[in-house]
Steps between C-alpha positions, in 0.01 A plus 500: 500500500375256763601599853543169679728364766796330336560152641878456516609137523841438656692171480721463805815375324759290681398468865863497616597828332400862552166468323287508815705783647447733203135396470424564868694828513316622191153401620554648847452839335124545472544735204525188284131439566418833340603361159426127525383207711809279547453122505807293592510138389696355788483347845390652833752272673789619282391861540493461880850347492636799309320754718658344806847493343461866402344598834189640330209491744262762361398330178283205402332361188127466444460133408263431209418205275469678166568846350126574502520513882781757504454790740607815312618661823727216613791285390339170400648151481389178330658195661667285232717277719441240768622545855791260451691755295845568644676836490883499497601862472788570267505152345406380155294187562278275287206580725561871449481448125184291528331764716592774252356303209172419679446870572588603145275238340202601713548871430544449126191279483297773669621779272433289191144454625453869575487463878786744556592802287880517523777265611808595701753220546748484787843354413553127448814289488530400135672175595293354784169583331579263213270195491312270267248779440738797511795490262541869420785746548280734699161662541493651151524173305252333734243777471531510121433126489200519734349793311552332163679811372749472215731777614567712807752764595690520827471872569683675786326819607667776701480875540794558266448233237281225362714221360397174335698199382527322168622195694475458876586197714729316258874429513705776341658250261157440341406866450661567158323202344166622633526853363300499178325773304167331566556481878611862525205630300268297723654651815493854360131458418429368850682790662335760279154358572564475874623858521174614341257256666655460845669836551282736296783630278341602172809500277773308682863522392704181534879464501652167396844408630769317305621153591874541453747754645456838328191354328729297276716797394393475134512117515862500622389350834200301382236516229177443696432876498519527122331170417232468771452806718504786249261324257254435785513868594435604141197269479367641827531852358311400187220383731488850649693435820758744634785248520864611506841339521688279533688687773822391674380423852800646686473847350122485500483465877821687578385814320151487649334443161259252662305793647400618150296191410173357626629143471827315445550152357811320626632190327567292812438483874804668654536762226178657622474393861843622611427868424136465602576360844779752550237773470179333620582198717291618795203629305499321163229256394502196271194503272403230248368672188292304250289300745119523498520594869722732706797346679777680689768405752785666691837504324682318780520129569440281805800650686535198729788669682264771629204275588361558849737787583263789436750664264320455167355809329138468397511796261533300178212274602286800592573657163405170333151526651466866403613432142269199458200712600607789277538270198162340571337846495691602186377189318143575602534857375661387173217253441242768570642759261556234231142369495392682184810576294473653155505249219859451387606567144749287309751774423871424496701779657879524514615735774849630577507536880853635518375853571326370816828384654717734711797626292767346724334157483447532124868576446606200708259276309621619160859420589420127533 
């Protein structure tokens, strides 16, 4: 496997939030330069404003014009903004949204052209970033559009669990109508592939949660489990995937069953993010699976209320850089060992995976 310096592109997010604080605090630790050469798409003027507000005097960026000029031993910055940019700490402003979009567009253009290896995005305000050219609900939809990818998976990665979402940033009222057998099978495939390709798990096991209370309770509380979710799981199994469920989400997390699976597919945003953030808010990472490039971000938002106070934790952002570099290396390794695979044979195999599931989980599944 090629041993090269990973160029880590970083979009600075909303200039009035905690993005610069977590970026600067992370890059102040020189150990980051042992795993990558960071390149921030931002503004020296904005960075100086935040350093002054945070009383940070022992750090500076190495200003460059393109990623090719990045110094692997320093924190590098490409200036994307003009000097008229105005910082208003703690406020959501149109100019803050414009500055976030300019940085994101420049970083995405560079990764699509192979100038940087991974992308780490600092938080944006989903409202003020909206414009004639940006009409997405967040980074994930935007990146999928720019990459020309049909499907992606919002994948939250923590020490205790890896949880993806069948639906993500949509109103709860729209979720039931979006849950289809086709969508769920697509998401299960994406998760299964990502666990193998991005995390090096040879035979990943995936748990699929129900939509309704008690996973529908034998259709008493809803029939999505019987009509959509269970059939998708069965099809995934026929394709050779270790897919199990649907599980009632309350008991699944309450009993600690999440620790027995490599991945978990939640049906909607808060069903998965509430338990995830309860366990991994300070160290979790948001990863977009299914893109042709590696993109991660911290799990927190702009946190305008903390901007400029020096109280924001940089741990999630630091972990986002570490994870991006790890996934990049895992993809390289996967590509290397997959160069000359044995010729596949068209043999249809039906496998019962029930004996690969822990007995307590199997019993809970069979009761549904």
